Residue, then its C-alpha position, 0 to 999 in steps of 0.5 A: m622469543a625464539t624458539i628454543e629447542d635444546i638448552g645445556i645448564d651449569l648448575g653451580s652452587t654460586n652461578v647457573l648458565i644457560y646455553a641455548k641451542d644456537r644462540g650461545i649462553v642466554l643466561n647467567e644469574p646467581a643461584m639463589l633465592a630470597f625467602d620471605y618467612d612472614a609472607r611464606n613464599v619466594i620474594a627474589i630469583g638469582t639477581d634479585a636475590y643476590k642485590i638483597l644478600g647483606r641487606e636482608p632484614s630478619h624475616i627475609e633469608v637468602v638462601r643458596p640451594l646448592q652448597s658446595a656441590v650438594i643439594r641443600d634444598f630440593d623445593m627452592l631448587s626446583i623453584m630456581l630452575n623452574h623461573f631460569i628455565t622459564l625465562v629462557i623457553g617460556k611457559r610450554i605445554f607441548s613442546r618441551p625442550r631436551a637438556v644437558l646439566s651438569i652434574s658434580c662429581m660428588a652427587n649421589e643417586l638420590e641427588k641424581r633422581q631429584l636434578i632429573l625430577g626438578m628438570l621435568e617439573a621445570g619443563a624438560r622433556r628429556t635431561t641428560l646429566l653430564p659429569r661436570p669436568l667433561a664438560a667444561a673440557i668439551g665447553a674449553g674445545i678439547n676433544v675428549m675422545p682420544h687415548v690421549g689425557h689432559l687434565v681439567v681445572d675447573i674452579g667454581g664458587a664453593n668447589t674445584h672439579a680437577a680431573a683426568i679426562a681420556s678416551g671421553e671418560i673420566m679417568a681421575e678425578s677429584a672435588e673436594i678441592d676449595g672453589g673462589d669463595a675460599f679466597t674472598d672468605a681469606i680476604i674478609r679474615y684478613v681485613r677482620l684481624k689486621y684492621s678489626l673491620l667486619i666486611g660482607f662477602k659482597t664487599a670482599e668479592d669485590v675487592k678479590c675482582a678488583v685488586g686480588n693477585l696471586k702474584e707480587i706486581g712490584e708497581t706503584e700500589v693503588t689503594i682501595p676503599v673498603a668499608g664495613r662494621s668496625l669491631v671496636t666501636g660498632l660503627p660504620k669505619q672505611i679503612s684503604l687496602s693496598p694491592s700487595e695486602v690482598t695478596e698477602a691475603l691470599n697466600e694461605p687459600k692459594r698454598n692449600f689449592i696448588e697443594a691439592l692439585i699435587g695431590v691429585i697430579e701425584h695420584l695418576p697413572a704415569q703414562l696419563a700424568n705424562d700427557v697431562f705434562d705434555n698437553g698442558i692444564v685447561l682452568t675453567g670457571g669464574g675462579a679461573n680469572l683471578k689475576g696470577l693464578r695460571q703464572v702460580m700453577e705453571e711454577e708449581l706444578r711445572a707444567p703449562c697451563f691455559v685459561a679457556d676462552h670465557p671460562q666461567e661459560a665452558v661448563a654451559a657451553g660444553c652442556g649445549y655442544v653435546l647437543e648440537r654435535p650428536q654425531e661427534l658426541s653422542m656417546f654422551l646423551g646415553d647417561k640417565r635421563n627421562k624420557 
């Protein structure tokens, strides 16, 4: 195993990504564990736990330690962090890495202390907490140091973090915007109401990724088969869902998302708002890949929008860049940390 001294971690509600100095993204796993109540132990973590989701028997529960950017189960979070960090750096006694960990804007002081403690137990010798929007901006290649405003919209699974950044600081922010899961849930509701068919979250997520589009494409449509359980007969049933139906299903969360962003922009100081409209809005996070989102935002917000390269990796990369570029980004290493 290659020696790794520094790691950047995107600790999301949906996925955990780890960036290793000079190596890039070395881990991308679902942020979940499977707990067996009969055996009273964790039986699967990350991808292995995701495979069980929706198929778990009554004595097994798939747990997300973070929900809506809030720590729900610190013990499970510590186990998950320890597992992922060990996968990347191995078990170490004398050589422990430094880490930069993304932190939600909504995290309180207790949660911050819990995260630092969890990282210490997982093998990090020193942990710096970096606000998620700043990490996303740095990872997207934005120079956050000049006295010029940028608006970053990081679309995670449970939440979207929108933040105006200037002079290396967050000038205005909101983490109370729905993330990509809201679009997935909308597909589940649509299919249940229109077809009396109950489908799982994983099925709806696959539909969203395959044919989800916030814009009407106006082309010959190829339907996608969707299977679930009939709410009428209780038996397995399959339907054919068209892309236009999926677009219709996504209309409500799309409106909510745009209205929330308008609310953020409306509360910006005038000069900062002017900077945002000059420089555009940068989209990061896995939700930035939703087809038609950038175009809808440009039409509704009347500002240029750009999707970062590898948007899902931006937060982890930004955390890693802080460690790779200490001369340029040293101010971000002065955060609360353990030594």
